[in-house]
C-alpha positions as CSV (number, residue, x, y, z in Angstrom):
1,M,46.1,-12.0,155.9
2,T,48.8,-9.4,156.9
3,V,49.0,-6.8,159.5
4,S,50.0,-3.1,158.8
5,T,50.7,-0.8,161.3
6,I,50.2,2.9,160.3
7,N,52.1,4.9,162.1
8,S,51.1,8.4,161.3
9,P,48.7,10.4,163.5
10,H,47.5,12.0,160.4
11,P,44.1,10.1,160.1
12,I,43.9,10.3,156.6
13,S,47.0,7.4,156.5
14,V,43.5,5.2,157.3
15,A,41.6,6.7,154.2
16,A,45.0,5.6,152.3
17,T,44.2,1.7,153.0
18,V,41.1,1.4,153.9
19,T,39.1,1.9,150.3
20,S,35.9,-0.4,150.1
21,G,33.0,-0.8,152.2
22,S,29.5,1.0,153.5
23,S,29.1,0.5,157.3
24,I,31.2,2.9,159.1
25,K,30.9,6.2,159.1
26,L,33.1,8.6,158.6
27,D,32.5,12.6,160.1
28,T,34.5,15.5,159.1
29,A,33.2,17.5,161.8
30,S,35.8,15.6,164.4
31,S,39.3,14.0,164.7
32,E,38.0,11.4,167.7
33,M,37.7,8.0,167.3
34,T,35.6,5.7,169.6
35,T,34.0,2.2,169.8
36,T,31.3,2.7,167.7
37,D,32.7,4.9,164.5
38,L,36.5,5.5,162.8
39,T,36.6,9.5,162.2
40,I,38.7,10.3,159.0
41,N,39.6,13.7,158.1
42,S,37.7,14.1,154.8
43,T,36.0,16.3,152.7
44,S,32.8,15.1,153.0
45,P,31.1,12.4,155.3
46,Q,31.8,8.8,153.4
47,D,30.8,5.1,154.6
48,L,33.1,2.6,155.0
49,G,32.5,-1.1,155.8
50,F,34.7,-2.8,158.2
51,P,34.0,-4.2,161.5
52,I,36.0,-2.5,164.3
53,E,37.3,-3.0,167.6
54,K,39.4,-1.3,169.9
55,I,42.1,-2.1,171.5
56,E,43.0,-0.9,174.9
57,P,47.0,-0.4,175.7
58,T,48.7,-2.7,177.7
59,A,48.4,-1.7,181.0
60,G,52.6,-0.1,182.1
61,S,53.3,1.1,178.1
62,D,54.8,3.6,177.3
63,D,51.7,4.1,174.5
64,E,48.6,5.3,176.5
65,K,46.3,5.2,173.6
66,P,44.3,2.9,172.4
67,E,44.8,1.1,168.8
68,Y,41.5,0.4,166.8
69,M,41.5,-2.7,164.7
70,I,39.6,-2.5,161.4
71,D,39.1,-5.7,159.7
72,N,37.8,-6.5,155.9
73,D,37.7,-9.9,154.6
74,D,37.6,-8.2,150.8
75,M,41.2,-6.6,151.5
76,E,44.3,-8.6,151.9
77,G,45.6,-7.6,155.3
78,I,44.6,-5.7,158.7
79,A,44.6,-1.9,159.2
80,V,45.7,-0.4,162.6
81,A,44.2,2.8,163.2
82,R,46.1,5.0,166.2
83,E,44.2,8.2,167.8
84,P,45.7,11.4,166.2
85,D,47.4,13.7,169.1
86,A,45.7,16.5,170.3
87,M,47.6,18.7,168.4
88,T,48.3,17.3,165.0
89,F,49.5,19.1,161.8
90,P,45.8,19.2,160.5
91,D,44.4,20.9,162.9
92,G,47.4,23.3,164.4
93,G,47.6,26.9,163.9
94,F,51.1,25.8,162.0
95,G,48.9,23.9,159.6
96,W,47.9,27.9,158.4
97,F,51.4,28.8,158.6
98,V,52.3,26.4,155.9
99,G,49.7,26.9,153.7
100,L,50.3,30.7,153.6
101,M,53.7,29.8,153.1
102,Y,53.2,27.2,150.2
103,G,50.6,29.8,148.4
104,L,53.0,32.5,148.9
105,G,56.2,30.6,147.5
106,A,53.5,29.0,144.5
107,G,51.9,32.1,143.6
108,M,55.3,33.7,143.1
109,A,56.9,31.0,141.2
110,L,53.5,30.1,139.0
111,F,53.1,33.6,137.9
112,T,57.1,33.7,137.4
113,S,56.5,30.5,134.3
114,V,53.5,31.2,132.9
115,A,53.9,35.6,132.3
116,I,58.0,35.2,130.8
117,P,56.9,32.4,127.5
118,V,53.9,35.1,126.4
119,Q,56.7,37.6,126.1
120,W,58.7,35.3,123.9
121,F,56.5,34.4,121.0
122,E,54.0,36.0,119.3
123,K,52.7,34.1,116.6
124,K,52.8,30.7,118.7
125,R,51.9,33.0,121.9
126,G,49.1,30.3,122.4
127,L,50.7,26.9,121.8
128,A,53.5,28.6,124.0
129,S,51.5,29.3,126.8
130,G,49.3,25.9,126.4
131,I,52.6,23.8,127.0
132,T,54.3,26.2,129.6
133,V,50.5,25.3,131.5
134,A,49.7,21.8,130.6
135,G,52.9,21.2,133.3
136,S,50.3,21.6,136.7
137,G,47.9,19.5,134.6
138,I,50.5,16.3,134.2
139,G,51.5,17.1,138.0
140,G,47.9,17.2,139.0
141,A,47.2,13.6,137.4
142,T,50.6,12.1,138.4
143,L,51.6,13.7,142.0
144,A,48.6,13.1,143.5
145,P,48.6,9.0,143.2
146,L,52.3,9.4,144.0
147,N,50.9,11.3,147.3
148,R,48.4,9.0,148.3
149,L,51.0,5.9,148.0
150,M,54.0,7.9,149.7
151,I,51.2,8.8,152.4
152,S,49.8,5.4,153.1
153,K,53.6,4.0,153.2
154,I,55.6,6.3,154.9
155,G,53.2,8.5,156.5
156,Y,52.7,12.4,155.5
157,Q,55.6,13.8,157.3
158,W,57.6,12.2,155.4
159,A,55.6,12.2,152.3
160,L,56.2,16.4,152.7
161,R,59.3,15.9,153.5
162,I,60.3,14.2,150.2
163,M,57.7,16.2,148.1
164,G,59.5,19.2,149.1
165,I,63.0,18.3,148.4
166,L,61.7,17.5,144.8
167,V,59.5,20.9,144.3
168,I,62.8,22.8,145.8
169,T,65.3,21.2,143.4
170,L,63.0,21.3,140.2
171,V,61.6,24.6,140.6
172,C,65.1,26.0,142.0
173,S,66.8,24.1,138.3
174,I,64.6,26.2,136.0
175,L,64.4,29.5,137.2
176,V,68.0,29.7,136.8
177,C,67.1,29.6,132.9
178,L,64.1,31.8,133.1
179,R,64.8,35.6,131.0
180,T,62.9,37.9,130.2
181,R,62.2,40.3,127.3
182,V,60.2,43.0,128.4
183,T,62.6,45.1,130.6
184,P,60.6,46.1,133.8
185,S,59.5,50.2,134.0
186,V,61.9,52.1,135.5
187,K,58.6,53.9,136.5
188,K,57.2,53.0,140.0
189,R,54.0,51.4,140.3
190,P,52.1,51.3,143.5
191,L,52.0,47.5,144.2
192,L,47.9,47.4,143.7
193,D,47.7,49.6,140.5
194,V,43.5,50.7,141.0
195,T,44.6,53.2,137.8
196,M,44.5,49.7,135.3
197,F,41.2,49.4,136.0
198,K,40.1,52.3,134.1
199,N,41.1,50.1,130.8
200,S,38.4,48.9,129.8
201,G,40.0,45.3,128.6
202,F,41.6,44.9,131.5
203,T,38.7,45.1,133.9
204,A,37.2,42.8,131.5
205,M,39.7,39.9,131.8
206,Y,40.1,40.5,135.7
207,F,36.4,39.6,136.2
208,M,36.3,37.1,133.6
209,G,38.9,35.6,135.2
210,M,37.4,36.0,138.7
211,L,34.0,34.4,137.2
212,V,35.5,31.2,135.5
213,T,36.9,30.6,138.9
214,F,33.9,30.4,140.8
215,G,32.8,27.7,138.8
216,Y,36.1,25.7,137.5
217,L,37.2,23.6,139.9
218,T,34.0,23.2,141.9
219,P,33.0,19.7,139.2
220,I,36.7,18.6,140.5
221,F,35.7,18.7,143.9
222,L,32.5,17.0,144.5
223,F,32.8,14.5,141.8
224,P,34.0,12.3,143.9
225,N,31.2,12.3,146.9
226,F,28.7,12.7,143.7
227,V,29.9,9.5,141.9
228,T,29.6,7.5,145.7
229,D,26.3,9.1,145.8
230,L,25.5,7.6,142.8
231,G,26.5,4.2,144.5
232,M,29.9,3.8,143.1
233,D,33.0,2.9,144.7
234,P,34.7,6.2,146.2
235,T,38.0,5.8,143.9
236,I,36.0,5.6,141.1
237,G,35.4,9.1,141.7
238,A,39.2,9.5,142.1
239,S,40.0,7.8,139.3
240,L,38.0,10.1,137.1
241,V,39.1,13.6,138.9
242,S,42.9,11.9,137.7
243,G,41.5,11.6,134.0
244,F,40.3,14.9,134.3
245,A,43.9,16.2,135.2
246,G,45.1,14.5,132.4
247,V,42.6,15.2,129.5
248,N,42.9,19.0,131.1
249,A,46.6,18.9,130.6
250,F,46.5,17.8,127.1
251,S,43.7,20.2,126.2
252,R,45.7,23.2,127.6
253,I,48.4,22.3,124.3
254,A,45.4,21.8,121.6
255,L,43.5,24.8,122.4
256,G,46.9,26.8,122.7
257,F,47.2,25.5,119.6
258,I,43.6,26.2,118.1
259,G,44.0,29.5,119.3
260,D,47.1,30.6,117.2
261,R,45.4,29.4,114.3
262,F,41.6,30.8,114.8
263,G,42.6,33.4,117.1
264,P,43.1,32.9,120.7
265,L,40.0,35.2,121.9
266,N,37.8,33.8,120.0
267,V,38.7,30.1,120.8
268,L,38.3,31.1,125.0
269,I,34.6,32.4,124.4
270,V,33.9,29.4,122.8
271,S,35.6,26.9,125.4
272,T,34.5,28.4,127.8
273,I,30.4,28.4,126.7
274,F,31.2,24.7,126.7
275,T,32.5,24.5,129.7
276,G,29.2,25.9,131.4
277,L,27.3,24.0,128.7
278,C,29.2,20.7,130.0
279,C,27.5,21.7,133.3
280,W,24.2,22.0,132.5
281,V,23.5,19.6,130.0
282,L,26.0,16.6,130.8
283,W,26.8,16.9,134.7
284,M,23.0,17.2,135.5
285,N,22.3,14.0,133.5
286,T,25.0,11.6,134.9
287,H,23.5,9.0,136.3
288,G,25.6,6.1,136.0
289,L,29.7,5.7,135.2
290,A,29.3,5.2,131.6
291,M,28.0,9.5,131.5
292,A,30.7,10.2,134.3
293,V,33.6,9.6,132.2
294,V,31.7,11.4,129.2
295,F,31.6,14.5,131.6
296,M,34.5,14.7,132.9
297,V,36.5,13.6,129.5
298,I,34.7,16.7,127.9
299,Y,34.7,19.1,130.3
300,G,38.5,18.8,130.9
301,S,38.6,19.0,127.2
302,N,36.7,22.6,127.5
303,A,38.4,24.0,130.4
304,G,41.4,23.6,129.7
305,G,40.9,27.1,127.6
306,F,40.8,29.4,130.5
307,N,44.7,28.0,131.4
308,S,46.3,28.3,128.3
309,L,44.8,30.8,126.6
310,F,43.5,33.9,129.6
311,L,47.5,35.4,130.0
312,V,47.3,35.2,125.8
313,V,44.1,36.8,125.4
314,A,45.0,39.5,128.3
315,A,48.6,39.9,127.2
316,N,47.0,40.9,123.1
317,I,44.6,43.0,125.0
318,I,46.2,45.3,127.2
319,G,50.1,44.5,125.7
320,V,52.8,42.7,126.7
321,E,54.5,45.7,128.4
322,S,51.7,46.4,130.5
323,L,50.4,42.8,131.8
324,A,54.4,42.4,132.7
325,E,53.3,44.7,135.4
326,T,49.9,43.9,136.5
327,I,50.0,40.2,136.7
328,G,49.8,39.9,139.9
329,L,47.1,42.4,140.2
330,L,45.1,40.7,137.2
331,F,45.2,37.1,138.8
332,S,44.2,38.5,142.4
333,G,40.5,38.3,140.8
334,N,40.7,34.7,140.8
335,L,41.8,34.5,144.4
336,F,37.6,35.0,145.2
337,G,37.0,32.2,143.6
338,N,39.3,29.6,143.6
339,L,38.5,30.5,147.6
340,L,34.8,30.4,148.2
341,G,33.7,28.9,144.7
342,S,33.8,25.1,145.9
343,P,32.5,26.0,149.7
344,L,29.9,27.9,147.9
345,A,28.7,25.0,146.0
346,S,29.1,22.6,149.0
347,A,27.2,24.9,150.6
348,I,24.3,24.5,148.2
349,V,24.4,20.7,148.1
350,T,24.2,20.7,152.0
351,A,21.2,23.6,152.1
352,S,19.6,21.6,148.8
353,G,19.3,18.4,151.5
354,G,22.1,16.5,149.3
355,S,20.9,17.2,145.7
356,Y,23.1,18.8,143.7
357,T,21.2,20.1,140.9
358,W,21.5,24.0,141.9
359,A,25.0,23.2,142.9
360,Q,25.3,22.2,138.7
361,V,23.7,24.9,137.5
362,Y,25.8,27.4,139.4
363,S,29.3,25.5,138.4
364,G,27.8,25.9,134.6
365,A,26.8,29.9,135.1
366,A,30.0,30.8,136.8
367,P,31.8,30.1,132.7
368,M,28.4,31.1,131.5
369,L,28.9,35.0,132.7
370,A,32.3,34.9,132.4
371,A,32.0,34.4,128.7
372,V,29.0,37.2,128.0
373,L,32.2,39.8,129.8
374,L,34.2,38.0,126.7
375,I,31.6,38.3,124.2
376,V,31.5,41.9,124.9
377,L,34.9,42.5,124.7
378,R,34.9,40.3,121.3
379,F,32.8,42.5,119.3
380,K,34.1,45.9,121.0
381,K,37.2,45.4,119.4
382,D,35.8,44.0,116.4
383,R,31.7,44.0,115.0
384,R,32.8,41.3,112.4
385,I,32.1,37.7,113.3
386,L,35.2,35.9,110.8
387,V,37.9,37.9,112.1
388,K,40.6,36.0,113.9
389,L,41.3,37.8,117.2
């Protein structure tokens, strides 16, 4: 039996090492350790089955913080966790600063990378957009496990440094290759050009994006805890989410290709409806691993339509020139859903006494309402059913 010491003060490092069992309670409300429980910064309470022993520091030693020995016969080792400092990265105000800077940087890179390809393609615009946004799905499927591995081996500080260097190198090397096709308008526009809401097509796409994002990521955030509550190992939930990212990346390309064949608006309507139905029909009837896998595969296959076809439809409705100038305003609607959607669903689960039923209803209702907006927009443009739009 080997011994491994977690030097990082970030308690999530422990979670990366200790991954199974069913008796030690993880409490998200605190980040302190006691003699009876090991508290880990996590998204929700989980149970781990490890005897825990508090080891007081040796008298006169430089380190005055106690260690906590976690012994598990089912694992090939003993994990030693140190009590975190009072001002660690997750709890300090610096974490908010890092989150703000990361959001600003990622947002600028994202808007640039997804807006430019739709300018250069007309017949194959859906496929081009799908290939572009598939990168984030591939990144989600590969970088998340890589981050967990690095955190468990070298701590979160060095994991973040390495990931930061990697992102800066890749993004900067790609940005120099980007070229716009639409010449920016010489006419000055306000930062938030609210006159665009006079365009009914723009307004419909704005609120469609807002509604979809309220439900889009909710199953992804809730599923690890959902499968744990069904009695499965917590690692199964993480594996299913990684599988979702892989399926979602493929579906973005596939639905982009199908959109070019049958019309991006038509395909976006169908995929959005099926996204909502997956939550109502499949997720609400998931009681074991087999149905959980089926749900994640079908949900991921349909949810990719929003990523690959949202901008394509917007470009066709309001024009590529207008989209290039107002893409920031268009995506600002997604802020509300991305920020509030998953916390609202978690609050619904808590208010329901741990039942996921109403959260599942909510997750399906958001894309279904978005589909209603798309259907209205679709028949406003052309009342014929069998027409490519």
